[in-house]
Structures are given as structure tokens and as C-alpha cells.
N, CA, C, O and CB atoms as a CASP TS submission, in Angstrom:
PFRMAT TS
TARGET T0000
AUTHOR 0000-0000-0000
METHOD Language model
MODEL 1
PARENT N/A
ATOM      1  N   MET     1     -46.887 140.984 116.784  1.00  0.00           N
ATOM      2  CA  MET     1     -46.143 140.076 116.623  1.00  0.00           C
ATOM      3  C   MET     1     -45.368 140.145 114.393  1.00  0.00           C
ATOM      4  O   MET     1     -45.311 140.895 113.418  1.00  0.00           O
ATOM      5  CB  MET     1     -47.326 138.629 117.297  1.00  0.00           C
ATOM      6  N   THR     2     -45.246 139.692 114.546  1.00  0.00           N
ATOM      7  CA  THR     2     -45.009 139.026 113.120  1.00  0.00           C
ATOM      8  C   THR     2     -44.954 138.295 111.985  1.00  0.00           C
ATOM      9  O   THR     2     -44.321 139.139 111.352  1.00  0.00           O
ATOM     10  CB  THR     2     -44.736 138.932 113.003  1.00  0.00           C
ATOM     11  N   ASN     3     -45.146 137.129 110.956  1.00  0.00           N
ATOM     12  CA  ASN     3     -44.739 136.173 110.102  1.00  0.00           C
ATOM     13  C   ASN     3     -44.163 136.144 109.706  1.00  0.00           C
ATOM     14  O   ASN     3     -43.795 137.000 108.901  1.00  0.00           O
ATOM     15  CB  ASN     3     -45.025 135.838 109.517  1.00  0.00           C
ATOM     16  N   PRO     4     -43.489 134.844 110.045  1.00  0.00           N
ATOM     17  CA  PRO     4     -41.994 135.063 109.396  1.00  0.00           C
ATOM     18  C   PRO     4     -42.532 134.503 107.734  1.00  0.00           C
ATOM     19  O   PRO     4     -43.234 133.496 107.647  1.00  0.00           O
ATOM     20  CB  PRO     4     -40.430 133.837 110.346  1.00  0.00           C
ATOM     21  N   ILE     5     -42.131 135.239 106.560  1.00  0.00           N
ATOM     22  CA  ILE     5     -41.912 134.557 105.651  1.00  0.00           C
ATOM     23  C   ILE     5     -41.595 133.850 104.237  1.00  0.00           C
ATOM     24  O   ILE     5     -40.459 133.799 103.766  1.00  0.00           O
ATOM     25  CB  ILE     5     -42.147 134.538 105.865  1.00  0.00           C
ATOM     26  N   ALA     6     -42.647 133.356 103.670  1.00  0.00           N
ATOM     27  CA  ALA     6     -42.383 131.409 103.208  1.00  0.00           C
ATOM     28  C   ALA     6     -41.248 132.015 102.297  1.00  0.00           C
ATOM     29  O   ALA     6     -41.159 133.127 101.777  1.00  0.00           O
ATOM     30  CB  ALA     6     -44.042 130.140 102.057  1.00  0.00           C
ATOM     31  N   ASP     7     -40.202 130.650 102.270  1.00  0.00           N
ATOM     32  CA  ASP     7     -38.991 130.611 101.311  1.00  0.00           C
ATOM     33  C   ASP     7     -39.815 130.725  99.764  1.00  0.00           C
ATOM     34  O   ASP     7     -40.899 130.171  99.579  1.00  0.00           O
ATOM     35  CB  ASP     7     -37.958 128.975 101.541  1.00  0.00           C
ATOM     36  N   PRO     8     -38.962 131.701  98.493  1.00  0.00           N
ATOM     37  CA  PRO     8     -39.827 131.715  97.457  1.00  0.00           C
ATOM     38  C   PRO     8     -39.195 130.730  96.877  1.00  0.00           C
ATOM     39  O   PRO     8     -39.839 130.209  95.966  1.00  0.00           O
ATOM     40  CB  PRO     8     -40.060 132.928  96.692  1.00  0.00           C
ATOM     41  N   GLY     9     -37.568 130.040  97.202  1.00  0.00           N
ATOM     42  CA  GLY     9     -37.237 129.308  96.243  1.00  0.00           C
ATOM     43  C   GLY     9     -35.687 130.068  95.917  1.00  0.00           C
ATOM     44  O   GLY     9     -34.511 129.880  96.229  1.00  0.00           O
ATOM     45  N   HIS    10     -36.163 130.643  95.423  1.00  0.00           N
ATOM     46  CA  HIS    10     -34.866 132.064  95.027  1.00  0.00           C
ATOM     47  C   HIS    10     -34.349 130.922  93.463  1.00  0.00           C
ATOM     48  O   HIS    10     -33.268 131.147  92.919  1.00  0.00           O
ATOM     49  CB  HIS    10     -32.849 132.427  96.939  1.00  0.00           C
ATOM     50  N   GLY    11     -35.163 129.916  93.001  1.00  0.00           N
ATOM     51  CA  GLY    11     -34.767 129.559  91.286  1.00  0.00           C
ATOM     52  C   GLY    11     -33.449 128.726  91.854  1.00  0.00           C
ATOM     53  O   GLY    11     -32.394 128.934  91.254  1.00  0.00           O
ATOM     54  N   HIS    12     -33.432 127.828  92.930  1.00  0.00           N
ATOM     55  CA  HIS    12     -32.477 127.172  93.108  1.00  0.00           C
ATOM     56  C   HIS    12     -33.319 125.828  92.365  1.00  0.00           C
ATOM     57  O   HIS    12     -34.124 125.173  93.026  1.00  0.00           O
ATOM     58  CB  HIS    12     -31.901 127.200  94.681  1.00  0.00           C
ATOM     59  N   SER    13     -33.085 125.576  91.206  1.00  0.00           N
ATOM     60  CA  SER    13     -33.066 124.305  89.945  1.00  0.00           C
ATOM     61  C   SER    13     -32.182 123.996  89.144  1.00  0.00           C
ATOM     62  O   SER    13     -31.360 124.869  88.862  1.00  0.00           O
ATOM     63  CB  SER    13     -33.901 124.392  89.011  1.00  0.00           C
ATOM     64  N   PRO    14     -32.081 122.830  88.601  1.00  0.00           N
ATOM     65  CA  PRO    14     -31.117 122.665  87.842  1.00  0.00           C
ATOM     66  C   PRO    14     -31.704 123.588  86.353  1.00  0.00           C
ATOM     67  O   PRO    14     -30.951 123.755  85.393  1.00  0.00           O
ATOM     68  CB  PRO    14     -30.804 120.976  87.754  1.00  0.00           C
ATOM     69  N   ALA    15     -33.005 124.071  86.374  1.00  0.00           N
ATOM     70  CA  ALA    15     -33.647 124.759  85.252  1.00  0.00           C
ATOM     71  C   ALA    15     -32.551 126.291  85.705  1.00  0.00           C
ATOM     72  O   ALA    15     -31.827 126.840  84.874  1.00  0.00           O
ATOM     73  CB  ALA    15     -35.788 124.868  85.382  1.00  0.00           C
ATOM     74  N   ALA    16     -32.617 126.538  86.510  1.00  0.00           N
ATOM     75  CA  ALA    16     -32.027 128.583  86.325  1.00  0.00           C
ATOM     76  C   ALA    16     -30.749 127.756  86.612  1.00  0.00           C
ATOM     77  O   ALA    16     -29.661 128.328  86.544  1.00  0.00           O
ATOM     78  CB  ALA    16     -32.637 130.429  87.872  1.00  0.00           C
ATOM     79  N   TRP    17     -30.789 127.000  86.795  1.00  0.00           N
ATOM     80  CA  TRP    17     -28.615 127.253  87.580  1.00  0.00           C
ATOM     81  C   TRP    17     -28.483 127.164  85.602  1.00  0.00           C
ATOM     82  O   TRP    17     -28.225 128.192  84.976  1.00  0.00           O
ATOM     83  CB  TRP    17     -27.200 124.879  89.227  1.00  0.00           C
ATOM     84  N   THR    18     -28.724 125.698  84.817  1.00  0.00           N
ATOM     85  CA  THR    18     -28.560 125.965  83.398  1.00  0.00           C
ATOM     86  C   THR    18     -28.246 127.142  82.146  1.00  0.00           C
ATOM     87  O   THR    18     -27.423 127.475  81.294  1.00  0.00           O
ATOM     88  CB  THR    18     -29.415 125.620  83.205  1.00  0.00           C
ATOM     89  N   ALA    19     -29.870 127.558  82.882  1.00  0.00           N
ATOM     90  CA  ALA    19     -30.010 128.914  81.428  1.00  0.00           C
ATOM     91  C   ALA    19     -29.067 129.853  82.699  1.00  0.00           C
ATOM     92  O   ALA    19     -28.144 130.193  81.959  1.00  0.00           O
ATOM     93  CB  ALA    19     -32.398 129.873  80.736  1.00  0.00           C
ATOM     94  N   VAL    20     -28.783 130.337  83.774  1.00  0.00           N
ATOM     95  CA  VAL    20     -27.727 131.031  83.928  1.00  0.00           C
ATOM     96  C   VAL    20     -26.580 130.747  83.731  1.00  0.00           C
ATOM     97  O   VAL    20     -25.954 131.779  83.491  1.00  0.00           O
ATOM     98  CB  VAL    20     -27.692 131.355  84.761  1.00  0.00           C
ATOM     99  N   VAL    21     -25.686 129.491  83.694  1.00  0.00           N
ATOM    100  CA  VAL    21     -24.273 129.508  83.442  1.00  0.00           C
ATOM    101  C   VAL    21     -24.339 129.529  81.797  1.00  0.00           C
ATOM    102  O   VAL    21     -23.293 129.934  81.291  1.00  0.00           O
ATOM    103  CB  VAL    21     -23.420 128.141  84.170  1.00  0.00           C
ATOM    104  N   ILE    22     -25.430 129.150  80.823  1.00  0.00           N
ATOM    105  CA  ILE    22     -25.452 129.457  79.767  1.00  0.00           C
ATOM    106  C   ILE    22     -25.030 130.978  79.271  1.00  0.00           C
ATOM    107  O   ILE    22     -24.219 131.352  78.424  1.00  0.00           O
ATOM    108  CB  ILE    22     -26.541 129.076  79.529  1.00  0.00           C
ATOM    109  N   MET    23     -26.076 131.824  80.309  1.00  0.00           N
ATOM    110  CA  MET    23     -26.515 132.709  79.632  1.00  0.00           C
ATOM    111  C   MET    23     -24.843 134.084  80.311  1.00  0.00           C
ATOM    112  O   MET    23     -24.261 135.005  79.736  1.00  0.00           O
ATOM    113  CB  MET    23     -28.562 132.954  80.095  1.00  0.00           C
ATOM    114  N   LEU    24     -24.762 133.724  81.127  1.00  0.00           N
ATOM    115  CA  LEU    24     -22.937 134.163  81.654  1.00  0.00           C
ATOM    116  C   LEU    24     -21.711 134.129  80.766  1.00  0.00           C
ATOM    117  O   LEU    24     -20.766 134.905  80.621  1.00  0.00           O
ATOM    118  CB  LEU    24     -22.346 133.109  82.783  1.00  0.00           C
ATOM    119  N   LEU    25     -22.158 132.568  80.032  1.00  0.00           N
ATOM    120  CA  LEU    25     -20.876 132.190  79.822  1.00  0.00           C
ATOM    121  C   LEU    25     -21.440 132.739  77.890  1.00  0.00           C
ATOM    122  O   LEU    25     -20.663 132.375  77.008  1.00  0.00           O
ATOM    123  CB  LEU    25     -20.334 130.166  80.461  1.00  0.00           C
ATOM    124  N   GLY    26     -22.469 133.389  77.532  1.00  0.00           N
ATOM    125  CA  GLY    26     -22.809 134.403  76.655  1.00  0.00           C
ATOM    126  C   GLY    26     -22.051 135.413  76.173  1.00  0.00           C
ATOM    127  O   GLY    26     -21.288 135.599  75.225  1.00  0.00           O
ATOM    128  N   VAL    27     -22.657 136.260  77.485  1.00  0.00           N
ATOM    129  CA  VAL    27     -22.072 137.658  78.374  1.00  0.00           C
ATOM    130  C   VAL    27     -20.198 137.210  78.831  1.00  0.00           C
ATOM    131  O   VAL    27     -19.213 137.873  78.505  1.00  0.00           O
ATOM    132  CB  VAL    27     -23.359 137.881  80.312  1.00  0.00           C
ATOM    133  N   ALA    28     -20.202 136.454  79.307  1.00  0.00           N
ATOM    134  CA  ALA    28     -18.553 137.073  78.940  1.00  0.00           C
ATOM    135  C   ALA    28     -18.025 137.295  78.074  1.00  0.00           C
ATOM    136  O   ALA    28     -17.401 138.314  77.779  1.00  0.00           O
ATOM    137  CB  ALA    28     -17.636 136.584  79.177  1.00  0.00           C
ATOM    138  N   ILE    29     -18.321 135.635  77.079  1.00  0.00           N
ATOM    139  CA  ILE    29     -17.587 135.561  75.162  1.00  0.00           C
ATOM    140  C   ILE    29     -18.502 137.126  74.722  1.00  0.00           C
ATOM    141  O   ILE    29     -17.593 137.839  75.145  1.00  0.00           O
ATOM    142  CB  ILE    29     -18.442 133.463  73.681  1.00  0.00           C
ATOM    143  N   GLY    30     -19.167 137.778  74.405  1.00  0.00           N
ATOM    144  CA  GLY    30     -19.668 139.110  74.542  1.00  0.00           C
ATOM    145  C   GLY    30     -18.656 139.836  74.530  1.00  0.00           C
ATOM    146  O   GLY    30     -17.720 140.077  73.769  1.00  0.00           O
ATOM    147  N   THR    31     -19.218 140.313  76.069  1.00  0.00           N
ATOM    148  CA  THR    31     -17.600 141.281  76.104  1.00  0.00           C
ATOM    149  C   THR    31     -16.341 141.283  75.901  1.00  0.00           C
ATOM    150  O   THR    31     -15.692 142.278  75.578  1.00  0.00           O
ATOM    151  CB  THR    31     -17.247 141.613  76.942  1.00  0.00           C
ATOM    152  N   THR    32     -15.766 139.817  76.133  1.00  0.00           N
ATOM    153  CA  THR    32     -14.611 139.931  75.409  1.00  0.00           C
ATOM    154  C   THR    32     -14.485 140.509  73.755  1.00  0.00           C
ATOM    155  O   THR    32     -13.650 141.174  73.142  1.00  0.00           O
ATOM    156  CB  THR    32     -14.157 138.622  75.511  1.00  0.00           C
ATOM    157  N   ALA    33     -16.008 139.759  73.363  1.00  0.00           N
ATOM    158  CA  ALA    33     -15.564 139.208  71.386  1.00  0.00           C
ATOM    159  C   ALA    33     -15.451 141.348  71.144  1.00  0.00           C
ATOM    160  O   ALA    33     -14.489 141.947  70.664  1.00  0.00           O
ATOM    161  CB  ALA    33     -17.917 137.805  69.803  1.00  0.00           C
ATOM    162  N   PHE    34     -17.126 142.154  71.815  1.00  0.00           N
ATOM    163  CA  PHE    34     -16.157 143.307  72.033  1.00  0.00           C
ATOM    164  C   PHE    34     -15.156 144.244  71.828  1.00  0.00           C
ATOM    165  O   PHE    34     -14.545 144.998  71.070  1.00  0.00           O
ATOM    166  CB  PHE    34     -15.892 143.213  72.411  1.00  0.00           C
ATOM    167  N   PHE    35     -15.388 143.623  73.286  1.00  0.00           N
ATOM    168  CA  PHE    35     -13.401 144.330  73.327  1.00  0.00           C
ATOM    169  C   PHE    35     -12.538 144.700  72.495  1.00  0.00           C
ATOM    170  O   PHE    35     -11.873 145.674  72.139  1.00  0.00           O
ATOM    171  CB  PHE    35     -12.386 143.547  73.728  1.00  0.00           C
ATOM    172  N   LEU    36     -12.867 142.977  72.157  1.00  0.00           N
ATOM    173  CA  LEU    36     -12.251 142.902  70.509  1.00  0.00           C
ATOM    174  C   LEU    36     -11.746 143.267  69.615  1.00  0.00           C
ATOM    175  O   LEU    36     -10.642 142.989  69.146  1.00  0.00           O
ATOM    176  CB  LEU    36     -12.562 142.826  69.904  1.00  0.00           C
ATOM    177  N   ASP    37     -12.695 144.084  69.220  1.00  0.00           N
ATOM    178  CA  ASP    37     -13.776 144.177  68.135  1.00  0.00           C
ATOM    179  C   ASP    37     -14.223 143.120  66.619  1.00  0.00           C
ATOM    180  O   ASP    37     -14.033 143.224  65.408  1.00  0.00           O
ATOM    181  CB  ASP    37     -13.397 145.473  67.649  1.00  0.00           C
ATOM    182  N   GLN    38     -15.139 141.766  67.858  1.00  0.00           N
ATOM    183  CA  GLN    38     -14.967 141.182  66.402  1.00  0.00           C
ATOM    184  C   GLN    38     -17.169 140.955  66.913  1.00  0.00           C
ATOM    185  O   GLN    38     -17.800 140.233  67.685  1.00  0.00           O
ATOM    186  CB  GLN    38     -13.311 139.156  66.072  1.00  0.00           C
ATOM    187  N   PRO    39     -17.543 142.126  65.848  1.00  0.00           N
ATOM    188  CA  PRO    39     -18.730 142.096  66.098  1.00  0.00           C
ATOM    189  C   PRO    39     -19.566 140.460  65.495  1.00  0.00           C
ATOM    190  O   PRO    39     -20.333 139.892  66.273  1.00  0.00           O
ATOM    191  CB  PRO    39     -19.202 143.503  65.449  1.00  0.00           C
ATOM    192  N   ILE    40     -19.443 140.187  64.850  1.00  0.00           N
ATOM    193  CA  ILE    40     -20.006 138.105  64.752  1.00  0.00           C
ATOM    194  C   ILE    40     -20.325 137.972  65.407  1.00  0.00           C
ATOM    195  O   ILE    40     -21.527 137.867  65.648  1.00  0.00           O
ATOM    196  CB  ILE    40     -19.352 136.761  64.684  1.00  0.00           C
ATOM    197  N   VAL    41     -18.807 137.833  66.618  1.00  0.00           N
ATOM    198  CA  VAL    41     -18.856 136.990  67.851  1.00  0.00           C
ATOM    199  C   VAL    41     -19.982 137.497  68.942  1.00  0.00           C
ATOM    200  O   VAL    41     -20.778 136.822  69.596  1.00  0.00           O
ATOM    201  CB  VAL    41     -17.374 137.014  68.528  1.00  0.00           C
ATOM    202  N   VAL    42     -19.768 138.934  68.910  1.00  0.00           N
ATOM    203  CA  VAL    42     -20.745 139.448  69.463  1.00  0.00           C
ATOM    204  C   VAL    42     -22.462 138.991  69.690  1.00  0.00           C
ATOM    205  O   VAL    42     -23.137 138.668  70.667  1.00  0.00           O
ATOM    206  CB  VAL    42     -20.587 140.409  68.880  1.00  0.00           C
ATOM    207  N   TRP    43     -22.660 139.124  68.570  1.00  0.00           N
ATOM    208  CA  TRP    43     -24.143 138.942  67.824  1.00  0.00           C
ATOM    209  C   TRP    43     -24.190 137.196  68.035  1.00  0.00           C
ATOM    210  O   TRP    43     -25.195 136.563  68.361  1.00  0.00           O
ATOM    211  CB  TRP    43     -24.178 139.580  65.783  1.00  0.00           C
ATOM    212  N   ALA    44     -22.967 136.681  67.785  1.00  0.00           N
ATOM    213  CA  ALA    44     -23.343 135.466  68.260  1.00  0.00           C
ATOM    214  C   ALA    44     -23.445 135.112  69.523  1.00  0.00           C
ATOM    215  O   ALA    44     -24.476 134.493  69.786  1.00  0.00           O
ATOM    216  CB  ALA    44     -22.706 134.718  67.843  1.00  0.00           C
ATOM    217  N   SER    45     -22.687 135.308  70.423  1.00  0.00           N
ATOM    218  CA  SER    45     -23.134 135.319  71.881  1.00  0.00           C
ATOM    219  C   SER    45     -24.253 136.114  72.382  1.00  0.00           C
ATOM    220  O   SER    45     -24.626 135.942  73.542  1.00  0.00           O
ATOM    221  CB  SER    45     -22.111 135.716  72.639  1.00  0.00           C
ATOM    222  N   ALA    46     -24.946 137.147  71.463  1.00  0.00           N
ATOM    223  CA  ALA    46     -26.266 137.441  72.233  1.00  0.00           C
ATOM    224  C   ALA    46     -26.575 135.929  71.793  1.00  0.00           C
ATOM    225  O   ALA    46     -26.783 134.965  72.530  1.00  0.00           O
ATOM    226  CB  ALA    46     -27.453 138.903  71.693  1.00  0.00           C
ATOM    227  N   ALA    47     -26.549 135.979  70.451  1.00  0.00           N
ATOM    228  CA  ALA    47     -27.932 134.541  71.034  1.00  0.00           C
ATOM    229  C   ALA    47     -27.748 133.459  71.070  1.00  0.00           C
ATOM    230  O   ALA    47     -28.328 132.494  70.572  1.00  0.00           O
ATOM    231  CB  ALA    47     -29.154 134.217  70.319  1.00  0.00           C
ATOM    232  N   LEU    48     -26.332 133.649  72.097  1.00  0.00           N
ATOM    233  CA  LEU    48     -26.120 132.294  73.385  1.00  0.00           C
ATOM    234  C   LEU    48     -26.577 132.379  74.340  1.00  0.00           C
ATOM    235  O   LEU    48     -26.561 131.518  75.219  1.00  0.00           O
ATOM    236  CB  LEU    48     -24.934 131.938  73.950  1.00  0.00           C
ATOM    237  N   VAL    49     -27.346 133.967  74.408  1.00  0.00           N
ATOM    238  CA  VAL    49     -27.595 134.677  75.701  1.00  0.00           C
ATOM    239  C   VAL    49     -29.456 134.125  75.894  1.00  0.00           C
ATOM    240  O   VAL    49     -30.147 133.900  76.888  1.00  0.00           O
ATOM    241  CB  VAL    49     -27.225 136.753  75.481  1.00  0.00           C
ATOM    242  N   LEU    50     -29.725 134.079  74.425  1.00  0.00           N
ATOM    243  CA  LEU    50     -31.429 133.610  74.130  1.00  0.00           C
ATOM    244  C   LEU    50     -31.288 131.850  73.866  1.00  0.00           C
ATOM    245  O   LEU    50     -31.923 131.175  74.677  1.00  0.00           O
ATOM    246  CB  LEU    50     -32.241 134.581  72.319  1.00  0.00           C
ATOM    247  N   VAL    51     -30.998 131.567  73.470  1.00  0.00           N
ATOM    248  CA  VAL    51     -30.424 130.661  73.931  1.00  0.00           C
ATOM    249  C   VAL    51     -30.448 129.932  75.198  1.00  0.00           C
ATOM    250  O   VAL    51     -31.024 128.871  75.435  1.00  0.00           O
ATOM    251  CB  VAL    51     -29.614 130.970  73.765  1.00  0.00           C
ATOM    252  N   GLY    52     -29.748 130.643  75.965  1.00  0.00           N
ATOM    253  CA  GLY    52     -29.990 129.667  77.589  1.00  0.00           C
ATOM    254  C   GLY    52     -30.984 130.579  78.141  1.00  0.00           C
ATOM    255  O   GLY    52     -30.678 131.265  79.116  1.00  0.00           O
ATOM    256  N   LEU    53     -32.376 130.670  77.510  1.00  0.00           N
ATOM    257  CA  LEU    53     -32.652 131.119  78.283  1.00  0.00           C
ATOM    258  C   LEU    53     -34.334 130.800  78.000  1.00  0.00           C
ATOM    259  O   LEU    53     -35.378 130.880  78.648  1.00  0.00           O
ATOM    260  CB  LEU    53     -31.968 132.351  78.385  1.00  0.00           C
ATOM    261  N   ILE    54     -33.777 130.258  76.169  1.00  0.00           N
ATOM    262  CA  ILE    54     -34.803 129.037  75.967  1.00  0.00           C
ATOM    263  C   ILE    54     -33.935 127.709  76.447  1.00  0.00           C
ATOM    264  O   ILE    54     -34.212 128.009  77.608  1.00  0.00           O
ATOM    265  CB  ILE    54     -35.357 128.876  74.183  1.00  0.00           C
ATOM    266  N   VAL    55     -33.406 126.918  76.549  1.00  0.00           N
ATOM    267  CA  VAL    55     -33.199 125.470  78.036  1.00  0.00           C
ATOM    268  C   VAL    55     -33.696 126.345  78.481  1.00  0.00           C
ATOM    269  O   VAL    55     -34.630 126.612  77.725  1.00  0.00           O
ATOM    270  CB  VAL    55     -31.678 124.657  78.953  1.00  0.00           C
ATOM    271  N   GLY    56     -33.663 127.609  79.976  1.00  0.00           N
ATOM    272  CA  GLY    56     -33.680 126.781  81.137  1.00  0.00           C
ATOM    273  C   GLY    56     -35.240 126.856  80.919  1.00  0.00           C
ATOM    274  O   GLY    56     -35.641 125.846  81.496  1.00  0.00           O
ATOM    275  N   TRP    57     -36.378 127.535  80.376  1.00  0.00           N
ATOM    276  CA  TRP    57     -37.792 126.857  80.194  1.00  0.00           C
ATOM    277  C   TRP    57     -38.484 125.767  79.598  1.00  0.00           C
ATOM    278  O   TRP    57     -39.671 125.482  79.758  1.00  0.00           O
ATOM    279  CB  TRP    57     -38.340 127.478  79.789  1.00  0.00           C
ATOM    280  N   ILE    58     -37.376 124.997  78.675  1.00  0.00           N
ATOM    281  CA  ILE    58     -37.654 123.557  78.412  1.00  0.00           C
ATOM    282  C   ILE    58     -37.241 123.206  79.195  1.00  0.00           C
ATOM    283  O   ILE    58     -37.551 122.015  79.188  1.00  0.00           O
ATOM    284  CB  ILE    58     -37.324 122.865  77.435  1.00  0.00           C
ATOM    285  N   LEU    59     -36.448 123.463  80.325  1.00  0.00           N
ATOM    286  CA  LEU    59     -35.970 122.674  81.324  1.00  0.00           C
ATOM    287  C   LEU    59     -37.259 123.126  82.464  1.00  0.00           C
ATOM    288  O   LEU    59     -37.789 122.019  82.568  1.00  0.00           O
ATOM    289  CB  LEU    59     -34.213 123.049  81.742  1.00  0.00           C
ATOM    290  N   ALA    60     -37.953 123.901  83.228  1.00  0.00           N
ATOM    291  CA  ALA    60     -38.609 124.535  83.211  1.00  0.00           C
ATOM    292  C   ALA    60     -39.709 123.717  82.902  1.00  0.00           C
ATOM    293  O   ALA    60     -40.020 123.406  84.052  1.00  0.00           O
ATOM    294  CB  ALA    60     -38.265 125.444  82.650  1.00  0.00           C
ATOM    295  N   LYS    61     -40.282 123.315  82.398  1.00  0.00           N
ATOM    296  CA  LYS    61     -41.627 122.695  81.544  1.00  0.00           C
ATOM    297  C   LYS    61     -41.234 121.557  81.884  1.00  0.00           C
ATOM    298  O   LYS    61     -41.933 120.982  82.718  1.00  0.00           O
ATOM    299  CB  LYS    61     -41.914 122.888  79.841  1.00  0.00           C
ATOM    300  N   ALA    62     -40.148 120.933  81.427  1.00  0.00           N
ATOM    301  CA  ALA    62     -39.668 119.609  81.400  1.00  0.00           C
ATOM    302  C   ALA    62     -39.645 118.538  82.661  1.00  0.00           C
ATOM    303  O   ALA    62     -39.549 117.311  82.634  1.00  0.00           O
ATOM    304  CB  ALA    62     -38.418 119.788  80.985  1.00  0.00           C
ATOM    305  N   GLY    63     -39.819 119.822  84.232  1.00  0.00           N
ATOM    306  CA  GLY    63     -40.516 119.195  85.717  1.00  0.00           C
ATOM    307  C   GLY    63     -38.491 119.635  86.479  1.00  0.00           C
ATOM    308  O   GLY    63     -37.865 119.161  87.428  1.00  0.00           O
ATOM    309  N   TYR    64     -38.226 120.455  85.687  1.00  0.00           N
ATOM    310  CA  TYR    64     -36.538 120.297  86.281  1.00  0.00           C
ATOM    311  C   TYR    64     -36.659 122.212  87.445  1.00  0.00           C
ATOM    312  O   TYR    64     -35.653 122.738  87.922  1.00  0.00           O
ATOM    313  CB  TYR    64     -34.743 120.358  84.116  1.00  0.00           C
ATOM    314  N   GLY    65     -38.028 122.774  87.585  1.00  0.00           N
ATOM    315  CA  GLY    65     -37.908 123.833  87.500  1.00  0.00           C
ATOM    316  C   GLY    65     -38.899 123.857  89.319  1.00  0.00           C
ATOM    317  O   GLY    65     -39.701 123.095  89.861  1.00  0.00           O
ATOM    318  N   VAL    66     -38.284 125.086  89.672  1.00  0.00           N
ATOM    319  CA  VAL    66     -38.745 124.642  91.889  1.00  0.00           C
ATOM    320  C   VAL    66     -39.656 124.165  92.011  1.00  0.00           C
ATOM    321  O   VAL    66     -39.807 123.824  93.184  1.00  0.00           O
ATOM    322  CB  VAL    66     -39.098 125.793  93.192  1.00  0.00           C
ATOM    323  N   LYS    67     -40.936 123.760  91.021  1.00  0.00           N
ATOM    324  CA  LYS    67     -42.121 123.478  91.447  1.00  0.00           C
ATOM    325  C   LYS    67     -42.307 122.098  90.521  1.00  0.00           C
ATOM    326  O   LYS    67     -43.391 121.617  90.189  1.00  0.00           O
ATOM    327  CB  LYS    67     -43.188 124.750  91.268  1.00  0.00           C
ATOM    328  N   GLY    68     -40.936 121.563  90.174  1.00  0.00           N
ATOM    329  CA  GLY    68     -41.783 120.285  88.762  1.00  0.00           C
ATOM    330  C   GLY    68     -41.018 118.988  89.481  1.00  0.00           C
ATOM    331  O   GLY    68     -39.971 119.036  90.127  1.00  0.00           O
ATOM    332  N   PRO    69     -41.676 118.044  89.247  1.00  0.00           N
ATOM    333  CA  PRO    69     -41.843 117.207  90.183  1.00  0.00           C
ATOM    334  C   PRO    69     -40.908 116.242  89.935  1.00  0.00           C
ATOM    335  O   PRO    69     -40.947 115.097  90.386  1.00  0.00           O
ATOM    336  CB  PRO    69     -43.092 116.767  90.299  1.00  0.00           C
ATOM    337  N   LYS    70     -39.642 116.930  88.857  1.00  0.00           N
ATOM    338  CA  LYS    70     -38.092 116.219  88.909  1.00  0.00           C
ATOM    339  C   LYS    70     -37.319 116.784  89.887  1.00  0.00           C
ATOM    340  O   LYS    70     -36.483 116.086  90.460  1.00  0.00           O
ATOM    341  CB  LYS    70     -37.207 116.370  87.577  1.00  0.00           C
ATOM    342  N   TYR    71     -37.543 118.559  90.321  1.00  0.00           N
ATOM    343  CA  TYR    71     -36.313 118.636  91.407  1.00  0.00           C
ATOM    344  C   TYR    71     -37.103 118.414  92.954  1.00  0.00           C
ATOM    345  O   TYR    71     -38.231 118.310  93.435  1.00  0.00           O
ATOM    346  CB  TYR    71     -35.395 120.408  91.311  1.00  0.00           C
ATOM    347  N   SER    72     -35.514 118.423  93.387  1.00  0.00           N
ATOM    348  CA  SER    72     -35.770 118.096  95.020  1.00  0.00           C
ATOM    349  C   SER    72     -34.995 118.285  95.483  1.00  0.00           C
ATOM    350  O   SER    72     -33.933 117.668  95.564  1.00  0.00           O
ATOM    351  CB  SER    72     -36.067 117.001  95.579  1.00  0.00           C
ATOM    352  N   PRO    73     -35.532 119.748  96.168  1.00  0.00           N
ATOM    353  CA  PRO    73     -35.295 120.644  96.908  1.00  0.00           C
ATOM    354  C   PRO    73     -34.084 119.999  97.795  1.00  0.00           C
ATOM    355  O   PRO    73     -34.058 118.777  97.948  1.00  0.00           O
ATOM    356  CB  PRO    73     -36.557 121.102  97.570  1.00  0.00           C
ATOM    357  N   LYS    74     -32.701 121.147  98.596  1.00  0.00           N
ATOM    358  CA  LYS    74     -32.135 120.369  99.231  1.00  0.00           C
ATOM    359  C   LYS    74     -32.302 121.414 100.516  1.00  0.00           C
ATOM    360  O   LYS    74     -33.006 122.422 100.569  1.00  0.00           O
ATOM    361  CB  LYS    74     -30.753 119.848  98.627  1.00  0.00           C
ATOM    362  N   ALA    75     -31.332 120.788 101.646  1.00  0.00           N
ATOM    363  CA  ALA    75     -31.955 121.268 103.285  1.00  0.00           C
ATOM    364  C   ALA    75     -30.752 122.228 103.889  1.00  0.00           C
ATOM    365  O   ALA    75     -29.739 121.858 104.483  1.00  0.00           O
ATOM    366  CB  ALA    75     -32.211 119.652 104.573  1.00  0.00           C
ATOM    367  N   HIS    76     -31.082 123.298 103.628  1.00  0.00           N
ATOM    368  CA  HIS    76     -30.234 124.307 104.269  1.00  0.00           C
ATOM    369  C   HIS    76     -29.520 124.059 105.016  1.00  0.00           C
ATOM    370  O   HIS    76     -28.829 124.941 105.526  1.00  0.00           O
ATOM    371  CB  HIS    76     -30.670 125.116 104.771  1.00  0.00           C
TER
END
């Protein structure tokens, strides 16, 4: 008989979603700028990806991460 694996949470939190949305915008803008040969915008979008990472980390530390006190998981 096997034991069920505990749900790890998969990062469904405001901190994770905010970080991913910001980083996806950075990648989308960077890809478009690379295609249009706009190196300054490509580098700015790379910085936006880093900003998304930092914002996610800050929100997680502020309690909006999976195990944070301000996060309330939704029932599936």
C-alpha cells in the first residue's frame, strides 16, 4: 500500500503569481525588442525580470507566500 504524497503547494500564492506575471511581461517585451533590434529595451526587459524576482521575494517575506500568515489557500 502506498502513502499519498502531501501537496507541496505549487506556489499558488499572491507572491508567486505577482513575480511570474512581472517576469512574463519582461520576457515578452524582451523577445519583441530583440526581434525589432532594440538592445536598450532588451536590457531594460532583462532588468524587469530581475525586478519580478525581487518583488516576489519581498512579497513572500511580507507574508504573502505559500506559508505566510497573510496567505489563505483556496479549496480545490
